KOLVEX-316245 format. One record per atom (N, C-alpha, C, CB): residue number from 1; residue in one letter; atom name; x, y, z. Coordinates in nm, 2 decimals. Glycine has a CB too. Example, Ala and Ser with C-alpha at 12.3 -4.5 7.8 and 13.67 -1.06 7.14 Angstrom:
2
[1,'a','N',[1.32,-0.57,0.78]]
[1,'a','CA',[1.23,-0.45,0.78]]
[1,'a','C',[1.32,-0.33,0.78]]
[1,'a','CB',[1.13,-0.45,0.90]]
[2,'s','N',[1.28,-0.22,0.71]]
[2,'s','CA',[1.37,-0.11,0.71]]
[2,'s','C',[1.29,0.00,0.79]]
[2,'s','CB',[1.41,-0.06,0.57]]
END
This chain:
77
[1,'m','N',[1.39,0.86,1.38]]
[1,'m','CA',[1.25,0.86,1.46]]
[1,'m','C',[1.25,0.98,1.57]]
[1,'m','CB',[1.23,0.71,1.54]]
[2,'f','N',[1.17,1.04,1.55]]
[2,'f','CA',[1.11,1.18,1.65]]
[2,'f','C',[1.06,1.12,1.77]]
[2,'f','CB',[0.98,1.28,1.58]]
[3,'e','N',[1.12,1.13,1.89]]
[3,'e','CA',[1.05,1.09,2.02]]
[3,'e','C',[1.01,1.20,2.08]]
[3,'e','CB',[1.14,1.01,2.12]]
[4,'k','N',[0.87,1.20,2.09]]
[4,'k','CA',[0.79,1.31,2.18]]
[4,'k','C',[0.86,1.39,2.26]]
[4,'k','CB',[0.69,1.26,2.26]]
[5,'q','N',[0.93,1.31,2.36]]
[5,'q','CA',[0.99,1.37,2.48]]
[5,'q','C',[1.12,1.47,2.43]]
[5,'q','CB',[1.03,1.24,2.58]]
[6,'h','N',[1.18,1.44,2.29]]
[6,'h','CA',[1.27,1.50,2.23]]
[6,'h','C',[1.22,1.63,2.18]]
[6,'h','CB',[1.33,1.42,2.14]]
[7,'l','N',[1.11,1.62,2.12]]
[7,'l','CA',[1.02,1.75,2.06]]
[7,'l','C',[0.98,1.83,2.18]]
[7,'l','CB',[0.86,1.69,1.96]]
[8,'i','N',[0.95,1.81,2.28]]
[8,'i','CA',[0.90,1.87,2.41]]
[8,'i','C',[1.03,1.95,2.43]]
[8,'i','CB',[0.86,1.75,2.55]]
[9,'k','N',[1.13,1.85,2.45]]
[9,'k','CA',[1.25,1.93,2.51]]
[9,'k','C',[1.31,2.03,2.41]]
[9,'k','CB',[1.38,1.84,2.55]]
[10,'l','N',[1.32,2.03,2.26]]
[10,'l','CA',[1.36,2.11,2.20]]
[10,'l','C',[1.27,2.25,2.18]]
[10,'l','CB',[1.39,2.05,2.09]]
[11,'a','N',[1.13,2.21,2.20]]
[11,'a','CA',[1.04,2.34,2.23]]
[11,'a','C',[1.05,2.43,2.33]]
[11,'a','CB',[0.92,2.32,2.23]]
[12,'n','N',[1.10,2.36,2.45]]
[12,'n','CA',[1.14,2.43,2.56]]
[12,'n','C',[1.27,2.45,2.65]]
[12,'n','CB',[1.06,2.41,2.63]]
[13,'t','N',[1.36,2.39,2.56]]
[13,'t','CA',[1.51,2.39,2.61]]
[13,'t','C',[1.59,2.54,2.59]]
[13,'t','CB',[1.61,2.28,2.53]]
[14,'l','N',[1.62,2.59,2.66]]
[14,'l','CA',[1.70,2.72,2.64]]
[14,'l','C',[1.84,2.69,2.62]]
[14,'l','CB',[1.70,2.81,2.76]]
[15,'m','N',[1.90,2.75,2.49]]
[15,'m','CA',[2.04,2.73,2.46]]
[15,'m','C',[2.13,2.78,2.58]]
[15,'m','CB',[2.08,2.82,2.33]]
[16,'p','N',[2.21,2.69,2.62]]
[16,'p','CA',[2.31,2.73,2.76]]
[16,'p','C',[2.41,2.84,2.73]]
[16,'p','CB',[2.42,2.59,2.81]]
[17,'f','N',[2.46,2.87,2.60]]
[17,'f','CA',[2.58,2.95,2.58]]
[17,'f','C',[2.58,3.01,2.46]]
[17,'f','CB',[2.70,2.87,2.59]]
[18,'g','N',[2.68,3.08,2.44]]
[18,'g','CA',[2.68,3.14,2.30]]
[18,'g','C',[2.59,3.28,2.28]]
[18,'g','CB',[2.61,3.02,2.21]]
[19,'k','N',[2.61,3.30,2.14]]
[19,'k','CA',[2.53,3.41,2.08]]
[19,'k','C',[2.37,3.43,2.13]]
[19,'k','CB',[2.52,3.38,1.93]]
[20,'y','N',[2.32,3.29,2.12]]
[20,'y','CA',[2.18,3.30,2.14]]
[20,'y','C',[2.14,3.20,2.28]]
[20,'y','CB',[2.10,3.25,1.99]]
[21,'q','N',[2.26,3.23,2.35]]
[21,'q','CA',[2.20,3.20,2.51]]
[21,'q','C',[2.07,3.25,2.56]]
[21,'q','CB',[2.30,3.26,2.61]]
[22,'g','N',[2.00,3.17,2.61]]
[22,'g','CA',[1.86,3.20,2.69]]
[22,'g','C',[1.76,3.18,2.58]]
[22,'g','CB',[1.84,3.36,2.75]]
[23,'k','N',[1.76,3.14,2.45]]
[23,'k','CA',[1.67,3.13,2.36]]
[23,'k','C',[1.63,2.99,2.35]]
[23,'k','CB',[1.71,3.19,2.23]]
[24,'r','N',[1.51,2.96,2.32]]
[24,'r','CA',[1.47,2.82,2.33]]
[24,'r','C',[1.52,2.74,2.19]]
[24,'r','CB',[1.30,2.80,2.35]]
[25,'l','N',[1.55,2.65,2.19]]
[25,'l','CA',[1.64,2.57,2.07]]
[25,'l','C',[1.54,2.58,1.95]]
[25,'l','CB',[1.69,2.39,2.12]]
[26,'i','N',[1.41,2.57,1.95]]
[26,'i','CA',[1.33,2.58,1.81]]
[26,'i','C',[1.33,2.71,1.75]]
[26,'i','CB',[1.17,2.54,1.82]]
[27,'d','N',[1.36,2.80,1.85]]
[27,'d','CA',[1.40,2.95,1.78]]
[27,'d','C',[1.50,3.02,1.75]]
[27,'d','CB',[1.38,3.02,1.83]]
[28,'l','N',[1.60,2.91,1.76]]
[28,'l','CA',[1.73,2.95,1.70]]
[28,'l','C',[1.77,2.96,1.53]]
[28,'l','CB',[1.82,2.85,1.76]]
[29,'p','N',[1.82,3.04,1.50]]
[29,'p','CA',[1.81,3.05,1.35]]
[29,'p','C',[1.88,2.92,1.29]]
[29,'p','CB',[1.89,3.20,1.31]]
[30,'e','N',[1.83,2.91,1.18]]
[30,'e','CA',[1.87,2.78,1.09]]
[30,'e','C',[2.03,2.82,1.06]]
[30,'e','CB',[1.77,2.77,0.93]]
[31,'d','N',[2.07,2.92,1.01]]
[31,'d','CA',[2.19,2.94,0.99]]
[31,'d','C',[2.30,2.92,1.12]]
[31,'d','CB',[2.19,3.05,0.93]]
[32,'y','N',[2.25,2.95,1.24]]
[32,'y','CA',[2.36,2.93,1.35]]
[32,'y','C',[2.36,2.76,1.37]]
[32,'y','CB',[2.32,3.03,1.51]]
[33,'l','N',[2.23,2.68,1.33]]
[33,'l','CA',[2.22,2.55,1.36]]
[33,'l','C',[2.34,2.46,1.22]]
[33,'l','CB',[2.03,2.52,1.36]]
[34,'l','N',[2.33,2.54,1.12]]
[34,'l','CA',[2.42,2.51,1.02]]
[34,'l','C',[2.57,2.54,1.06]]
[34,'l','CB',[2.37,2.58,0.90]]
[35,'w','N',[2.60,2.64,1.11]]
[35,'w','CA',[2.73,2.67,1.16]]
[35,'w','C',[2.76,2.54,1.26]]
[35,'w','CB',[2.73,2.83,1.24]]
[36,'f','N',[2.71,2.48,1.33]]
[36,'f','CA',[2.73,2.39,1.43]]
[36,'f','C',[2.76,2.26,1.32]]
[36,'f','CB',[2.59,2.39,1.55]]
[37,'a','N',[2.65,2.23,1.23]]
[37,'a','CA',[2.67,2.13,1.15]]
[37,'a','C',[2.80,2.14,1.04]]
[37,'a','CB',[2.53,2.12,1.09]]
[38,'r','N',[2.85,2.22,1.03]]
[38,'r','CA',[2.96,2.27,0.95]]
[38,'r','C',[3.10,2.21,1.06]]
[38,'r','CB',[2.95,2.48,0.91]]
[39,'r','N',[3.09,2.26,1.16]]
[39,'r','CA',[3.20,2.26,1.26]]
[39,'r','C',[3.17,2.12,1.35]]
[39,'r','CB',[3.20,2.39,1.36]]
[40,'e','N',[3.10,2.12,1.45]]
[40,'e','CA',[3.07,2.05,1.53]]
[40,'e','C',[2.98,2.05,1.62]]
[40,'e','CB',[3.15,2.04,1.57]]
[41,'f','N',[2.88,1.97,1.63]]
[41,'f','CA',[2.77,1.99,1.74]]
[41,'f','C',[2.81,1.94,1.87]]
[41,'f','CB',[2.65,1.91,1.70]]
[42,'p','N',[2.78,2.02,1.99]]
[42,'p','CA',[2.82,1.99,2.13]]
[42,'p','C',[2.79,1.84,2.14]]
[42,'p','CB',[2.74,2.08,2.25]]
[43,'q','N',[2.84,1.78,2.25]]
[43,'q','CA',[2.83,1.65,2.27]]
[43,'q','C',[2.70,1.59,2.37]]
[43,'q','CB',[2.96,1.61,2.33]]
[44,'g','N',[2.67,1.49,2.36]]
[44,'g','CA',[2.56,1.46,2.43]]
[44,'g','C',[2.42,1.51,2.40]]
[44,'g','CB',[2.59,1.48,2.56]]
[45,'e','N',[2.34,1.54,2.50]]
[45,'e','CA',[2.18,1.56,2.46]]
[45,'e','C',[2.16,1.69,2.39]]
[45,'e','CB',[2.09,1.56,2.58]]
[46,'l','N',[2.24,1.79,2.43]]
[46,'l','CA',[2.24,1.92,2.36]]
[46,'l','C',[2.25,1.88,2.24]]
[46,'l','CB',[2.33,2.02,2.40]]
[47,'g','N',[2.38,1.84,2.18]]
[47,'g','CA',[2.40,1.82,2.04]]
[47,'g','C',[2.31,1.74,1.96]]
[47,'g','CB',[2.53,1.76,2.01]]
[48,'m','N',[2.22,1.65,2.02]]
[48,'m','CA',[2.13,1.57,1.97]]
[48,'m','C',[2.00,1.66,1.93]]
[48,'m','CB',[2.11,1.46,2.08]]
[49,'l','N',[1.96,1.73,2.03]]
[49,'l','CA',[1.87,1.82,2.03]]
[49,'l','C',[1.88,1.95,1.92]]
[49,'l','CB',[1.87,1.86,2.18]]
[50,'l','N',[1.99,1.98,1.93]]
[50,'l','CA',[2.04,2.08,1.80]]
[50,'l','C',[2.04,2.03,1.67]]
[50,'l','CB',[2.18,2.12,1.82]]
[51,'q','N',[2.08,1.91,1.67]]
[51,'q','CA',[2.09,1.83,1.52]]
[51,'q','C',[1.91,1.81,1.48]]
[51,'q','CB',[2.18,1.64,1.54]]
[52,'l','N',[1.84,1.77,1.59]]
[52,'l','CA',[1.71,1.76,1.55]]
[52,'l','C',[1.65,1.88,1.52]]
[52,'l','CB',[1.64,1.70,1.63]]
[53,'t','N',[1.67,2.00,1.60]]
[53,'t','CA',[1.60,2.12,1.56]]
[53,'t','C',[1.64,2.14,1.41]]
[53,'t','CB',[1.64,2.24,1.65]]
[54,'l','N',[1.78,2.13,1.36]]
[54,'l','CA',[1.82,2.17,1.24]]
[54,'l','C',[1.74,2.07,1.14]]
[54,'l','CB',[1.96,2.16,1.25]]
[55,'e','N',[1.73,1.96,1.16]]
[55,'e','CA',[1.63,1.85,1.09]]
[55,'e','C',[1.51,1.91,1.08]]
[55,'e','CB',[1.61,1.72,1.18]]
[56,'i','N',[1.42,1.97,1.19]]
[56,'i','CA',[1.27,1.99,1.18]]
[56,'i','C',[1.27,2.13,1.08]]
[56,'i','CB',[1.18,2.01,1.35]]
[57,'k','N',[1.40,2.23,1.09]]
[57,'k','CA',[1.39,2.38,1.06]]
[57,'k','C',[1.41,2.33,0.89]]
[57,'k','CB',[1.52,2.50,1.15]]
[58,'i','N',[1.48,2.24,0.86]]
[58,'i','CA',[1.51,2.23,0.72]]
[58,'i','C',[1.40,2.16,0.60]]
[58,'i','CB',[1.65,2.13,0.72]]
[59,'n','N',[1.31,2.09,0.70]]
[59,'n','CA',[1.20,2.03,0.65]]
[59,'n','C',[1.09,2.10,0.67]]
[59,'n','CB',[1.18,1.91,0.68]]
[60,'g','N',[1.10,2.24,0.73]]
[60,'g','CA',[0.99,2.33,0.76]]
[60,'g','C',[0.87,2.27,0.87]]
[60,'g','CB',[0.92,2.35,0.62]]
[61,'l','N',[0.92,2.20,0.94]]
[61,'l','CA',[0.83,2.14,1.03]]
[61,'l','C',[0.83,2.23,1.19]]
[61,'l','CB',[0.88,1.98,1.05]]
[62,'e','N',[0.87,2.35,1.21]]
[62,'e','CA',[0.86,2.42,1.31]]
[62,'e','C',[0.72,2.47,1.38]]
[62,'e','CB',[0.94,2.51,1.27]]
[63,'g','N',[0.62,2.45,1.27]]
[63,'g','CA',[0.48,2.48,1.32]]
[63,'g','C',[0.44,2.36,1.40]]
[63,'g','CB',[0.37,2.51,1.20]]
[64,'l','N',[0.49,2.23,1.39]]
[64,'l','CA',[0.43,2.13,1.47]]
[64,'l','C',[0.50,2.14,1.62]]
[64,'l','CB',[0.45,1.98,1.41]]
[65,'i','N',[0.63,2.21,1.63]]
[65,'i','CA',[0.68,2.22,1.77]]
[65,'i','C',[0.64,2.34,1.84]]
[65,'i','CB',[0.83,2.21,1.77]]
[66,'y','N',[0.56,2.45,1.80]]
[66,'y','CA',[0.53,2.58,1.85]]
[66,'y','C',[0.42,2.52,1.93]]
[66,'y','CB',[0.49,2.69,1.74]]
[67,'p','N',[0.31,2.43,1.93]]
[67,'p','CA',[0.21,2.40,2.03]]
[67,'p','C',[0.26,2.33,2.15]]
[67,'p','CB',[0.11,2.30,1.97]]
[68,'l','N',[0.39,2.28,2.15]]
[68,'l','CA',[0.44,2.20,2.25]]
[68,'l','C',[0.51,2.30,2.36]]
[68,'l','CB',[0.54,2.10,2.18]]
[69,'k','N',[0.54,2.44,2.30]]
[69,'k','CA',[0.59,2.52,2.42]]
[69,'k','C',[0.53,2.53,2.53]]
[69,'k','CB',[0.60,2.63,2.39]]
[70,'r','N',[0.58,2.56,2.62]]
[70,'r','CA',[0.49,2.55,2.76]]
[70,'r','C',[0.43,2.69,2.78]]
[70,'r','CB',[0.59,2.51,2.91]]
[71,'n','N',[0.49,2.83,2.68]]
[71,'n','CA',[0.42,2.94,2.70]]
[71,'n','C',[0.43,2.98,2.55]]
[71,'n','CB',[0.47,3.04,2.81]]
[72,'p','N',[0.32,2.92,2.47]]
[72,'p','CA',[0.31,2.93,2.34]]
[72,'p','C',[0.33,3.08,2.26]]
[72,'p','CB',[0.20,2.88,2.33]]
[73,'q','N',[0.26,3.17,2.34]]
[73,'q','CA',[0.26,3.32,2.28]]
[73,'q','C',[0.44,3.39,2.28]]
[73,'q','CB',[0.14,3.44,2.41]]
[74,'d','N',[0.53,3.28,2.32]]
[74,'d','CA',[0.67,3.33,2.31]]
[74,'d','C',[0.71,3.28,2.14]]
[74,'d','CB',[0.78,3.23,2.45]]
[75,'t','N',[0.63,3.24,2.07]]
[75,'t','CA',[0.66,3.19,1.94]]
[75,'t','C',[0.74,3.29,1.87]]
[75,'t','CB',[0.53,3.17,1.87]]
[76,'i','N',[0.85,3.27,1.84]]
[76,'i','CA',[0.95,3.38,1.76]]
[76,'i','C',[0.95,3.31,1.61]]
[76,'i','CB',[1.14,3.37,1.84]]
[77,'h','N',[0.94,3.37,1.51]]
[77,'h','CA',[0.97,3.33,1.36]]
[77,'h','C',[1.10,3.39,1.31]]
[77,'h','CB',[0.86,3.37,1.27]]
END
């Protein structure tokens, strides 16, 4: 079950490392998230948020997350 606070976090949390450092989790490419799924998601909350982001993207629900961004004009498709 999606918790509202988790959805708000993935809309506004920035990737803390790697190729997409500084990008909001919801804006990460699906291929990048699938790469983590094939290997291993990070431990803790970040890993859980990345898994949730992947589920949302696989199901085509990103549009529900974009309005939760603190600055919606930053939407990247």
